[in-house]
DRENDO-1510 file (C-alpha; in Angstrom, 1 decimal, always signed):
<recs>
REC; n; res; u; v; w
REC; 1; MET; -37.4; +3.4; +7.5 .
REC; 2; GLY; -38.9; +6.8; +8.1 .
REC; 3; THR; -41.9; +5.4; +10.1 .
REC; 4; THR; -41.9; +6.0; +13.8 .
REC; 5; ASN; -43.3; +2.6; +14.9 .
REC; 6; THR; -40.6; +0.4; +13.3 .
REC; 7; PRO; -38.4; -1.3; +15.9 .
REC; 8; THR; -34.8; -0.3; +15.7 .
REC; 9; PRO; -32.1; -3.0; +15.6 .
REC; 10; THR; -31.4; -2.3; +19.3 .
REC; 11; GLU; -35.1; -2.4; +20.2 .
REC; 12; ALA; -35.4; -5.7; +18.4 .
REC; 13; GLN; -32.5; -7.1; +20.5 .
REC; 14; SER; -34.5; -6.6; +23.7 .
REC; 15; SER; -37.7; -8.1; +22.3 .
REC; 16; PRO; -38.5; -11.6; +23.8 .
REC; 17; ASP; -39.6; -12.8; +20.4 .
REC; 18; PHE; -36.5; -11.7; +18.6 .
REC; 19; GLN; -34.2; -14.4; +17.3 .
REC; 20; PRO; -30.8; -13.6; +15.9 .
REC; 21; GLY; -30.8; -13.8; +12.1 .
REC; 22; VAL; -34.6; -14.0; +11.8 .
REC; 23; TYR; -36.1; -10.9; +10.3 .
REC; 24; THR; -39.5; -9.8; +9.1 .
REC; 25; ALA; -39.8; -8.6; +5.5 .
REC; 26; HIS; -40.4; -5.1; +6.9 .
REC; 27; GLU; -37.3; -5.2; +9.0 .
REC; 28; LYS; -35.2; -6.5; +6.1 .
REC; 29; ARG; -36.4; -3.6; +4.0 .
REC; 30; ASN; -35.6; -1.1; +6.7 .
REC; 31; ARG; -32.1; -2.5; +7.2 .
REC; 32; VAL; -31.3; -2.4; +3.5 .
REC; 33; PHE; -32.6; +1.1; +3.3 .
REC; 34; ALA; -30.4; +2.1; +6.3 .
REC; 35; ILE; -27.4; +0.7; +4.5 .
REC; 36; MET; -28.3; +2.7; +1.4 .
REC; 37; ALA; -28.8; +5.9; +3.4 .
REC; 38; ALA; -25.5; +5.5; +5.3 .
REC; 39; SER; -23.7; +4.7; +2.0 .
REC; 40; SER; -25.1; +7.7; +0.2 .
REC; 41; GLY; -23.5; +10.0; +2.8 .
REC; 42; ASN; -20.2; +8.1; +2.4 .
REC; 43; LEU; -20.3; +8.5; -1.4 .
REC; 44; VAL; -20.9; +12.3; -1.0 .
REC; 45; GLU; -18.1; +12.7; +1.6 .
REC; 46; TRP; -15.6; +11.1; -0.7 .
REC; 47; PHE; -16.9; +12.8; -3.8 .
REC; 48; ASP; -16.4; +16.2; -2.1 .
REC; 49; PHE; -13.0; +15.2; -0.9 .
REC; 50; TYR; -11.7; +14.0; -4.2 .
REC; 51; VAL; -13.2; +16.8; -6.2 .
REC; 52; TYR; -10.7; +19.1; -4.6 .
REC; 53; ALA; -7.8; +17.0; -5.9 .
REC; 54; PHE; -9.2; +16.7; -9.4 .
REC; 55; SER; -10.1; +20.3; -9.8 .
REC; 56; ALA; -7.1; +21.8; -8.1 .
REC; 57; LEU; -5.3; +22.1; -11.5 .
REC; 58; TYR; -7.9; +24.7; -12.5 .
REC; 59; PHE; -8.3; +26.8; -9.3 .
REC; 60; ALA; -4.7; +26.7; -8.0 .
REC; 61; GLY; -3.7; +29.9; -9.8 .
REC; 62; ALA; -6.7; +31.7; -8.3 .
REC; 63; PHE; -5.6; +31.0; -4.7 .
REC; 64; PHE; -1.9; +30.3; -4.8 .
REC; 65; PRO; +0.0; +32.8; -7.1 .
REC; 66; LYS; +3.7; +31.8; -7.4 .
REC; 67; SER; +4.7; +35.4; -6.9 .
REC; 68; ASP; +3.8; +35.3; -3.2 .
REC; 69; PRO; +6.1; +32.8; -1.3 .
REC; 70; THR; +4.0; +33.1; +1.9 .
REC; 71; VAL; +1.0; +31.9; +0.1 .
REC; 72; GLN; +3.0; +29.0; -1.4 .
REC; 73; LEU; +4.0; +28.0; +2.1 .
REC; 74; LEU; +0.4; +28.2; +3.3 .
REC; 75; ASN; -0.6; +25.9; +0.4 .
REC; 76; THR; +2.0; +23.3; +1.4 .
REC; 77; ALA; +1.1; +23.5; +5.1 .
REC; 78; GLY; -2.6; +23.3; +4.3 .
REC; 79; VAL; -2.2; +20.1; +2.2 .
REC; 80; PHE; -0.1; +18.5; +5.0 .
REC; 81; ALA; -2.4; +19.5; +7.8 .
REC; 82; ALA; -5.6; +18.5; +6.1 .
REC; 83; GLY; -4.3; +15.1; +4.9 .
REC; 84; PHE; -2.4; +14.0; +8.0 .
REC; 85; LEU; -3.3; +16.0; +11.1 .
REC; 86; MET; -7.1; +16.2; +10.7 .
REC; 87; ARG; -7.9; +12.6; +10.0 .
REC; 88; PRO; -6.8; +11.2; +13.4 .
REC; 89; ILE; -8.5; +14.1; +15.2 .
REC; 90; GLY; -11.6; +13.5; +13.2 .
REC; 91; GLY; -11.4; +9.7; +14.0 .
REC; 92; TRP; -11.2; +10.5; +17.7 .
REC; 93; LEU; -13.8; +13.3; +17.7 .
REC; 94; PHE; -16.5; +11.5; +15.7 .
REC; 95; GLY; -15.8; +8.2; +17.3 .
REC; 96; ARG; -16.4; +9.8; +20.7 .
REC; 97; ILE; -19.7; +11.5; +19.5 .
REC; 98; ALA; -20.9; +8.2; +17.9 .
REC; 99; ASP; -20.2; +6.1; +21.0 .
REC; 100; LYS; -21.4; +8.7; +23.6 .
REC; 101; TYR; -24.2; +10.4; +21.8 .
REC; 102; GLY; -25.2; +8.0; +19.0 .
REC; 103; ARG; -24.2; +6.9; +15.5 .
REC; 104; LYS; -26.9; +8.9; +13.8 .
REC; 105; LEU; -25.8; +12.2; +15.3 .
REC; 106; SER; -22.2; +11.6; +14.3 .
REC; 107; LEU; -23.2; +10.6; +10.7 .
REC; 108; LEU; -25.4; +13.8; +10.4 .
REC; 109; ILE; -22.7; +16.1; +11.7 .
REC; 110; SER; -19.9; +14.7; +9.4 .
REC; 111; VAL; -22.0; +15.0; +6.2 .
REC; 112; ALA; -23.2; +18.5; +7.2 .
REC; 113; MET; -19.6; +19.6; +7.7 .
REC; 114; MET; -18.6; +18.3; +4.3 .
REC; 115; CYS; -21.5; +20.1; +2.7 .
REC; 116; THR; -20.6; +23.3; +4.4 .
REC; 117; GLY; -17.0; +23.0; +3.4 .
REC; 118; SER; -17.9; +22.4; -0.3 .
REC; 119; LEU; -20.4; +25.3; -0.4 .
REC; 120; VAL; -17.9; +27.8; +1.1 .
REC; 121; ILE; -15.2; +26.7; -1.3 .
REC; 122; ALA; -17.6; +27.2; -4.2 .
REC; 123; CYS; -18.3; +30.7; -3.1 .
REC; 124; LEU; -14.8; +31.8; -2.0 .
REC; 125; PRO; -13.3; +35.0; -3.4 .
REC; 126; THR; -9.9; +34.6; -5.2 .
REC; 127; TYR; -6.5; +35.9; -4.2 .
REC; 128; ALA; -6.9; +38.8; -6.7 .
REC; 129; GLN; -10.0; +39.9; -4.8 .
REC; 130; ILE; -9.0; +39.6; -1.1 .
REC; 131; GLY; -5.3; +38.7; -1.1 .
REC; 132; ALA; -3.8; +36.2; +1.3 .
REC; 133; TRP; -7.2; +35.8; +3.0 .
REC; 134; ALA; -8.3; +33.6; +0.0 .
REC; 135; PRO; -5.9; +30.8; +0.4 .
REC; 136; PHE; -6.2; +31.0; +4.2 .
REC; 137; LEU; -10.0; +30.5; +4.0 .
REC; 138; LEU; -9.5; +27.7; +1.5 .
REC; 139; LEU; -7.1; +26.1; +4.0 .
REC; 140; MET; -9.7; +26.4; +6.8 .
REC; 141; CYS; -12.3; +24.7; +4.5 .
REC; 142; ARG; -9.9; +21.8; +3.8 .
REC; 143; LEU; -9.2; +21.4; +7.5 .
REC; 144; PHE; -12.9; +21.4; +8.2 .
REC; 145; GLN; -13.4; +18.7; +5.5 .
REC; 146; GLY; -10.4; +16.7; +6.6 .
REC; 147; LEU; -11.9; +16.5; +10.1 .
REC; 148; SER; -15.2; +15.4; +8.5 .
REC; 149; VAL; -13.8; +12.7; +6.3 .
REC; 150; GLY; -11.5; +11.5; +9.2 .
REC; 151; GLY; -14.6; +10.8; +11.2 .
REC; 152; GLU; -16.8; +9.4; +8.4 .
REC; 153; TYR; -15.0; +6.0; +8.1 .
REC; 154; GLY; -15.3; +4.8; +11.7 .
REC; 155; THR; -18.9; +5.8; +12.2 .
REC; 156; THR; -20.1; +4.5; +8.8 .
REC; 157; ALA; -18.3; +1.2; +9.3 .
REC; 158; THR; -19.8; +0.9; +12.8 .
REC; 159; TYR; -23.3; +1.8; +11.7 .
REC; 160; MET; -23.3; -0.5; +8.6 .
REC; 161; SER; -21.9; -3.4; +10.6 .
REC; 162; GLU; -24.7; -3.0; +13.2 .
REC; 163; VAL; -27.6; -2.8; +10.8 .
REC; 164; ALA; -26.3; -5.4; +8.3 .
REC; 165; LEU; -28.3; -8.7; +8.2 .
REC; 166; LYS; -26.8; -11.5; +10.1 .
REC; 167; GLY; -25.2; -14.0; +7.7 .
REC; 168; GLN; -24.8; -11.3; +5.1 .
REC; 169; ARG; -22.8; -8.7; +7.1 .
REC; 170; GLY; -19.7; -9.0; +4.8 .
REC; 171; PHE; -21.9; -8.4; +1.7 .
REC; 172; TYR; -23.7; -5.4; +3.1 .
REC; 173; SER; -20.7; -3.8; +4.8 .
REC; 174; SER; -18.8; -4.0; +1.5 .
REC; 175; PHE; -20.9; -1.1; +0.2 .
REC; 176; GLN; -18.8; +1.2; +2.3 .
REC; 177; TYR; -16.0; +0.8; -0.2 .
REC; 178; VAL; -18.4; +0.6; -3.2 .
REC; 179; THR; -19.4; +4.2; -2.3 .
REC; 180; LEU; -15.9; +5.3; -1.4 .
REC; 181; ILE; -14.6; +4.3; -4.8 .
REC; 182; GLY; -17.9; +5.5; -6.4 .
REC; 183; GLY; -17.3; +8.9; -4.9 .
REC; 184; GLN; -13.8; +9.0; -6.5 .
REC; 185; LEU; -15.2; +7.9; -9.9 .
REC; 186; LEU; -18.1; +10.3; -9.8 .
REC; 187; ALA; -15.6; +13.2; -9.1 .
REC; 188; VAL; -13.6; +12.2; -12.2 .
REC; 189; LEU; -16.7; +11.9; -14.3 .
REC; 190; VAL; -17.9; +15.4; -13.3 .
REC; 191; ILE; -14.5; +16.9; -14.2 .
REC; 192; VAL; -14.4; +15.0; -17.5 .
REC; 193; ILE; -17.9; +16.3; -18.4 .
REC; 194; LEU; -17.0; +19.9; -17.5 .
REC; 195; GLU; -13.8; +19.6; -19.6 .
REC; 196; SER; -15.9; +18.5; -22.6 .
REC; 197; ILE; -18.4; +21.4; -22.4 .
REC; 198; LEU; -16.2; +24.3; -21.1 .
REC; 199; THR; -13.0; +25.9; -22.4 .
REC; 200; ASP; -9.9; +25.8; -20.3 .
REC; 201; GLU; -10.2; +29.5; -19.7 .
REC; 202; GLN; -13.8; +29.1; -18.4 .
REC; 203; LEU; -12.8; +26.2; -16.1 .
REC; 204; ARG; -10.0; +28.3; -14.6 .
REC; 205; SER; -12.2; +31.4; -14.3 .
REC; 206; TRP; -15.4; +30.0; -12.8 .
REC; 207; GLY; -16.1; +26.4; -14.0 .
REC; 208; TRP; -14.0; +24.8; -11.2 .
REC; 209; ARG; -16.7; +26.0; -8.7 .
REC; 210; ILE; -19.4; +23.8; -10.3 .
REC; 211; PRO; -18.2; +20.5; -8.8 .
REC; 212; PHE; -18.2; +22.0; -5.3 .
REC; 213; VAL; -21.8; +23.2; -5.8 .
REC; 214; CYS; -22.8; +19.7; -7.0 .
REC; 215; GLY; -21.1; +18.2; -3.9 .
REC; 216; ALA; -22.9; +20.6; -1.6 .
REC; 217; VAL; -26.3; +19.8; -3.1 .
REC; 218; ALA; -25.6; +16.1; -3.0 .
REC; 219; ALA; -24.6; +16.4; +0.6 .
REC; 220; VAL; -28.0; +18.0; +1.5 .
REC; 221; VAL; -29.7; +15.0; -0.1 .
REC; 222; ALA; -27.5; +12.6; +1.9 .
REC; 223; LEU; -28.3; +14.6; +5.0 .
REC; 224; LEU; -32.0; +14.2; +4.5 .
REC; 225; LEU; -31.6; +10.5; +3.9 .
REC; 226; ARG; -29.5; +10.1; +7.1 .
REC; 227; ARG; -32.1; +11.9; +9.1 .
REC; 228; THR; -34.4; +8.9; +8.5 .
REC; 229; LEU; -31.8; +6.5; +10.1 .
REC; 230; HIS; -32.6; +4.7; +13.4 .
REC; 231; GLU; -30.1; +4.8; +16.2 .
REC; 232; THR; -28.2; +1.5; +16.7 .
REC; 233; GLN; -26.3; +2.5; +19.9 .
REC; 234; THR; -28.1; +1.4; +23.1 .
REC; 235; ASP; -28.7; +3.7; +26.1 .
REC; 236; ALA; -26.8; +1.3; +28.2 .
REC; 237; ALA; -23.7; +1.6; +25.9 .
REC; 238; LYS; -24.1; +5.4; +25.7 .
REC; 239; ASN; -24.2; +5.7; +29.5 .
REC; 240; SER; -21.2; +3.4; +30.1 .
REC; 241; LYS; -18.4; +5.3; +31.9 .
REC; 242; ASP; -16.0; +4.1; +29.1 .
REC; 243; ALA; -18.3; +5.2; +26.3 .
REC; 244; GLY; -16.3; +7.1; +23.6 .
REC; 245; THR; -13.2; +7.5; +25.9 .
REC; 246; VAL; -9.6; +6.8; +24.9 .
REC; 247; SER; -8.9; +5.7; +28.4 .
REC; 248; GLY; -11.7; +3.1; +28.2 .
REC; 249; LEU; -10.5; +2.0; +24.8 .
REC; 250; PHE; -6.9; +1.4; +25.8 .
REC; 251; ARG; -7.7; +0.1; +29.3 .
REC; 252; HIS; -9.8; -2.8; +28.1 .
REC; 253; HIS; -9.2; -3.2; +24.4 .
REC; 254; ALA; -5.6; -2.2; +23.7 .
REC; 255; ALA; -4.8; -5.6; +22.1 .
REC; 256; ALA; -7.7; -5.2; +19.7 .
REC; 257; PHE; -6.7; -1.7; +18.8 .
REC; 258; ILE; -3.1; -2.7; +18.1 .
REC; 259; THR; -4.3; -5.6; +16.0 .
REC; 260; VAL; -6.6; -3.3; +13.9 .
REC; 261; LEU; -3.7; -0.8; +13.6 .
REC; 262; GLY; -1.4; -3.6; +12.4 .
REC; 263; PHE; -3.4; -4.8; +9.5 .
REC; 264; THR; -4.8; -1.4; +8.6 .
REC; 265; ALA; -1.3; -0.1; +8.1 .
REC; 266; GLY; -0.6; -2.6; +5.4 .
REC; 267; GLY; -4.2; -2.3; +4.0 .
REC; 268; SER; -4.0; +1.5; +3.7 .
REC; 269; LEU; -0.5; +1.3; +2.1 .
REC; 270; ILE; -1.4; -1.2; -0.6 .
REC; 271; PHE; -4.8; +0.5; -1.3 .
REC; 272; TYR; -3.1; +3.9; -2.0 .
REC; 273; THR; -0.3; +2.2; -3.9 .
REC; 274; PHE; -2.7; +0.6; -6.5 .
REC; 275; THR; -5.2; +3.5; -6.6 .
REC; 276; THR; -4.0; +7.1; -6.1 .
REC; 277; TYR; -0.3; +6.4; -6.7 .
REC; 278; MET; -0.8; +4.0; -9.6 .
REC; 279; GLN; -1.7; +6.7; -12.1 .
REC; 280; LYS; +1.6; +8.5; -11.5 .
REC; 281; TYR; +3.4; +5.1; -11.7 .
REC; 282; LEU; +1.9; +4.4; -15.1 .
REC; 283; VAL; +3.1; +7.8; -16.4 .
REC; 284; ASN; +6.5; +8.1; -14.7 .
REC; 285; THR; +7.7; +4.5; -14.7 .
REC; 286; VAL; +5.6; +2.6; -17.3 .
REC; 287; HIS; +5.7; +5.7; -19.6 .
REC; 288; LEU; +2.1; +5.5; -20.7 .
REC; 289; PRO; +0.6; +8.8; -22.0 .
REC; 290; ILE; -1.3; +10.7; -19.3 .
REC; 291; LYS; -4.7; +10.2; -21.0 .
REC; 292; THR; -4.1; +6.5; -21.5 .
REC; 293; ALA; -3.1; +6.2; -17.8 .
REC; 294; SER; -6.3; +8.0; -16.8 .
REC; 295; TYR; -8.5; +5.6; -18.9 .
REC; 296; VAL; -6.7; +2.5; -17.5 .
REC; 297; MET; -7.2; +3.7; -13.9 .
REC; 298; THR; -10.9; +4.7; -14.5 .
REC; 299; VAL; -11.7; +1.2; -15.8 .
REC; 300; ALA; -9.6; -0.4; -13.1 .
REC; 301; LEU; -11.4; +1.5; -10.3 .
REC; 302; PHE; -14.8; +0.8; -11.8 .
REC; 303; LEU; -14.0; -3.0; -11.8 .
REC; 304; TYR; -12.6; -2.7; -8.3 .
REC; 305; MET; -15.8; -1.1; -7.1 .
REC; 306; CYS; -17.8; -3.9; -8.6 .
REC; 307; MET; -15.6; -6.5; -6.9 .
REC; 308; GLN; -16.4; -5.3; -3.3 .
REC; 309; PRO; -19.8; -7.1; -2.8 .
REC; 310; LEU; -18.4; -10.3; -4.3 .
REC; 311; PHE; -15.5; -10.4; -1.9 .
REC; 312; GLY; -17.9; -9.4; +0.9 .
REC; 313; MET; -20.1; -12.4; +0.1 .
REC; 314; LEU; -17.0; -14.6; +0.1 .
REC; 315; SER; -16.2; -13.5; +3.7 .
REC; 316; ASP; -19.8; -14.5; +4.7 .
REC; 317; ARG; -18.9; -18.0; +3.4 .
REC; 318; ILE; -15.3; -18.5; +4.5 .
REC; 319; GLY; -15.1; -16.1; +7.5 .
REC; 320; ARG; -13.6; -12.7; +7.9 .
REC; 321; ARG; -10.3; -14.1; +9.3 .
REC; 322; ASN; -9.7; -16.2; +6.2 .
REC; 323; ASN; -10.4; -13.3; +3.9 .
REC; 324; MET; -7.8; -11.3; +5.8 .
REC; 325; LEU; -5.2; -14.1; +5.8 .
REC; 326; LEU; -5.7; -14.5; +2.0 .
REC; 327; PHE; -5.2; -10.7; +1.6 .
REC; 328; GLY; -2.0; -10.7; +3.6 .
REC; 329; ALA; -0.5; -13.8; +2.0 .
REC; 330; ALA; -1.4; -12.9; -1.6 .
REC; 331; GLY; -0.2; -9.3; -1.1 .
REC; 332; ALA; +3.1; -10.5; +0.3 .
REC; 333; VAL; +3.7; -13.0; -2.5 .
REC; 334; LEU; +2.4; -11.0; -5.5 .
REC; 335; THR; +3.2; -7.3; -4.9 .
REC; 336; VAL; +6.8; -7.4; -6.2 .
REC; 337; PRO; +5.9; -9.6; -9.3 .
REC; 338; ILE; +3.0; -7.3; -10.2 .
REC; 339; LEU; +4.8; -4.0; -9.8 .
REC; 340; THR; +7.9; -5.4; -11.6 .
REC; 341; ALA; +5.8; -6.8; -14.5 .
REC; 342; LEU; +4.1; -3.4; -14.8 .
REC; 343; ARG; +7.4; -1.7; -15.0 .
REC; 344; HIS; +8.3; -3.8; -18.1 .
REC; 345; THR; +5.1; -3.6; -20.0 .
REC; 346; SER; +4.2; -1.1; -22.7 .
REC; 347; SER; +0.6; -2.4; -23.3 .
REC; 348; PRO; -2.2; -0.5; -21.6 .
REC; 349; TYR; -4.2; -3.8; -21.7 .
REC; 350; VAL; -1.6; -5.7; -19.8 .
REC; 351; ALA; -1.2; -2.9; -17.4 .
REC; 352; LEU; -5.0; -2.9; -16.8 .
REC; 353; ALA; -5.0; -6.7; -16.2 .
REC; 354; LEU; -2.1; -6.4; -13.7 .
REC; 355; ILE; -3.7; -3.6; -11.8 .
REC; 356; VAL; -7.1; -5.4; -11.7 .
REC; 357; LEU; -5.3; -8.5; -10.3 .
REC; 358; ALA; -3.7; -6.3; -7.6 .
REC; 359; LEU; -7.0; -4.7; -6.8 .
REC; 360; ALA; -8.6; -8.1; -6.5 .
REC; 361; ILE; -6.0; -8.9; -3.8 .
REC; 362; VAL; -6.8; -5.6; -2.1 .
REC; 363; SER; -10.5; -6.4; -2.2 .
REC; 364; PHE; -10.0; -9.3; +0.2 .
REC; 365; TYR; -9.4; -6.5; +2.7 .
REC; 366; THR; -11.3; -3.4; +1.6 .
REC; 367; SER; -14.6; -5.3; +1.1 .
REC; 368; ILE; -14.7; -6.2; +4.8 .
REC; 369; SER; -12.3; -3.7; +6.3 .
REC; 370; GLY; -15.1; -1.9; +8.2 .
REC; 371; ILE; -16.8; -4.9; +9.7 .
REC; 372; VAL; -13.7; -6.8; +10.5 .
REC; 373; LYS; -12.6; -3.8; +12.7 .
REC; 374; ALA; -16.1; -3.3; +14.2 .
REC; 375; GLU; -16.2; -6.9; +15.2 .
REC; 376; MET; -13.2; -6.3; +17.4 .
REC; 377; PHE; -14.8; -3.8; +19.8 .
REC; 378; PRO; -17.8; -3.7; +22.1 .
REC; 379; PRO; -20.5; -1.0; +21.4 .
REC; 380; GLU; -19.4; +1.5; +23.9 .
REC; 381; VAL; -16.0; +2.1; +22.2 .
REC; 382; ARG; -16.7; +0.6; +18.8 .
REC; 383; ALA; -16.8; +3.8; +16.6 .
REC; 384; LEU; -13.8; +5.2; +18.5 .
REC; 385; GLY; -11.7; +2.0; +18.1 .
REC; 386; VAL; -12.5; +1.6; +14.4 .
REC; 387; GLY; -12.2; +5.3; +13.5 .
REC; 388; LEU; -9.0; +6.2; +15.5 .
REC; 389; ALA; -7.1; +3.0; +14.4 .
REC; 390; TYR; -8.0; +3.6; +10.8 .
REC; 391; ALA; -7.2; +7.3; +10.8 .
REC; 392; VAL; -3.8; +6.9; +12.5 .
REC; 393; ALA; -2.7; +4.0; +10.2 .
REC; 394; ASN; -4.1; +5.8; +7.2 .
REC; 395; ALA; -2.3; +9.0; +8.0 .
REC; 396; ILE; +1.1; +7.3; +8.6 .
REC; 397; PHE; +1.2; +4.6; +6.0 .
REC; 398; GLY; -1.6; +5.3; +3.4 .
REC; 399; GLY; -1.1; +9.1; +3.2 .
REC; 400; SER; +2.7; +8.7; +2.9 .
REC; 401; ALA; +2.7; +6.0; +0.2 .
REC; 402; GLU; +3.1; +8.4; -2.7 .
REC; 403; TYR; +5.9; +10.4; -1.0 .
REC; 404; VAL; +7.8; +7.2; -0.1 .
REC; 405; ALA; +7.4; +5.8; -3.6 .
REC; 406; LEU; +8.5; +8.9; -5.4 .
REC; 407; GLY; +11.3; +9.6; -2.9 .
REC; 408; LEU; +12.8; +6.1; -3.4 .
REC; 409; LYS; +12.4; +6.5; -7.2 .
REC; 410; SER; +14.3; +9.8; -7.1 .
REC; 411; LEU; +17.1; +8.1; -5.3 .
REC; 412; GLY; +17.2; +5.3; -7.9 .
REC; 413; HIS; +15.8; +2.6; -5.7 .
REC; 414; GLU; +12.2; +2.4; -6.9 .
REC; 415; SER; +12.1; -1.4; -6.4 .
REC; 416; ALA; +12.8; -0.8; -2.6 .
REC; 417; PHE; +9.2; +0.5; -2.4 .
REC; 418; PHE; +7.9; -2.8; -3.8 .
REC; 419; TRP; +9.6; -4.6; -0.9 .
REC; 420; TYR; +8.4; -2.0; +1.6 .
REC; 421; VAL; +4.8; -2.8; +0.6 .
REC; 422; THR; +5.6; -6.5; +0.7 .
REC; 423; VAL; +7.0; -6.3; +4.3 .
REC; 424; MET; +3.8; -4.4; +5.4 .
REC; 425; MET; +1.7; -7.2; +3.8 .
REC; 426; VAL; +3.6; -9.8; +5.8 .
REC; 427; ILE; +2.9; -7.7; +8.9 .
REC; 428; ALA; -0.8; -7.5; +7.9 .
REC; 429; PHE; -0.8; -11.3; +7.6 .
REC; 430; LEU; +0.8; -11.8; +11.0 .
REC; 431; PHE; -1.7; -9.4; +12.7 .
REC; 432; SER; -4.6; -11.1; +10.9 .
REC; 433; LEU; -3.6; -14.3; +12.6 .
REC; 434; ARG; -4.7; -12.6; +15.9 .
REC; 435; LEU; -8.2; -12.1; +14.6 .
REC; 436; PRO; -10.9; -14.2; +16.3 .
REC; 437; LYS; -12.3; -17.1; +14.3 .
REC; 438; GLN; -15.8; -15.7; +15.1 .
REC; 439; ALA; -16.9; -12.1; +15.8 .
REC; 440; ALA; -16.3; -11.5; +19.5 .
REC; 441; TYR; -19.0; -8.8; +19.9 .
REC; 442; LEU; -21.2; -8.4; +16.9 .
REC; 443; HIS; -22.1; -12.1; +17.1 .
REC; 444; HIS; -24.2; -11.2; +20.1 .
REC; 445; ASP; -25.4; -7.8; +19.0 .
REC; 446; HIS; -28.2; -8.5; +16.6 .
</recs>
C-alpha cells in the first residue's frame, strides 16, 4: 500500500482493462491494508474518546473541586458542548474537507487532532496549580476531541465503503464498528490494568494520565498508517461546484439525507440504549452489583464486536435494504419484551443472554451503517452527507438516550422509555423502506 506505482481505486476505475469486481492479488492486498489502516485510526479515536469517560472518576477532583461553583458550571457546560455541539460541527467540517480536498487529508487531520487533545490532557496542570485555567483548558481539549470524533465517522465510513472489495463491501465496512467497540473495550482494559497495579491514591494523583499518553502514542501509529493510504476521491468530484457544500447536498440529495437521518435516529438511540446506558440500567433497575454489571457488559460488548463481520457478510448475501428492514422490524417487536424481561431477572447470565440478543438486533444496523449511508450519496457530497446526518441524529437521539431514560425513571415511568425506543424502531423500519434495492452510486464507483 505504501508503493507509489500501485493504482488507486479511482485510477483503476479509469483503466480500460478494469472490470468491476475483478481484482489482482496485489490490489486485493492493498485494499485490505487500506481497510486496516483506516480502521486503526478509528479504534484510536474511540479509545481516546472513551478513556476520558472511564478515567474521569480519578481526575475529576483534580480539575473540578466542588468548592468552586463556577468550575462546576464549566464542567457541566463542557460535557454538554463536547457531546452535542461539536459532533455536528465536526461532521460538517470534516465532510467538507473529505469531499473537497480528499478523504486521506480528512482522516489524517482527525486522528492528529485526537492525538493532540490526548497529549495535552495528559500534561495538563491541575486546579491546585493554575486555578480555573485547568478546567478551562480541559474543556478546550474536549471540544477539540469532540470536533475530531464528530468528523471521524463520516470520513471513515466513506473511505472504507470506497476501498472495500465489490461483493464483500458489507463484510469489510463492518470493521468500522469492530474498531469502534474495540476502542471502548481497550479503554476499559487499560483502566482495569491500572486499577490492578496502582493504588487508588496513585491513580488520582498521576495514574489517570497514563491512558491519555497511551492514546496519544497509539494515535501517532495510526497517523503513520493513514499516511500510506491512497486517495479515493477523484479530481472531477473534488472540482465539482457542489463538492462538500451543504447547498449542493440539500439541493440535489435532500431526500437521501432525510432517509439517512430517519434510520440513524433509531439506530443511534437503540445502540446507546444497549451499550452505554445498559450498565446503569443493570445497576439501578436490575439491581446487579456494579462489578457484576461491568463484567456482563464487557462480555456483551466483546461478543457484539465479534458479531459485526458476520452481519456484514449477511448483508452481502441478502442486501443492505433487507438487513435494515430486519433491524427495524426486530427492534420494534423485541425491544419492550427484552427490557421488561431484564427488569425482572436477577441472574447475570440471563441478563447477558438478553443483552446479547438485543445487540444482535442492533448488529443488523451497526455492521453496515457506514456503507448503507455512503451508498445513498454521490462522491462529491458523500462524506458530508454521511457525516452530517450521523452527527445530527447521534447528538439528538443517541446522546440524549441516557438522560431520557433516567428522567422517565425518576418520574416513575421507566417503561415509557421502552416504548420510545420501539416507536423510533418503527420509524427506522419505515425509512428503511425508502432505501434503494441496489446501491445507487457505489454500484458504479469501483
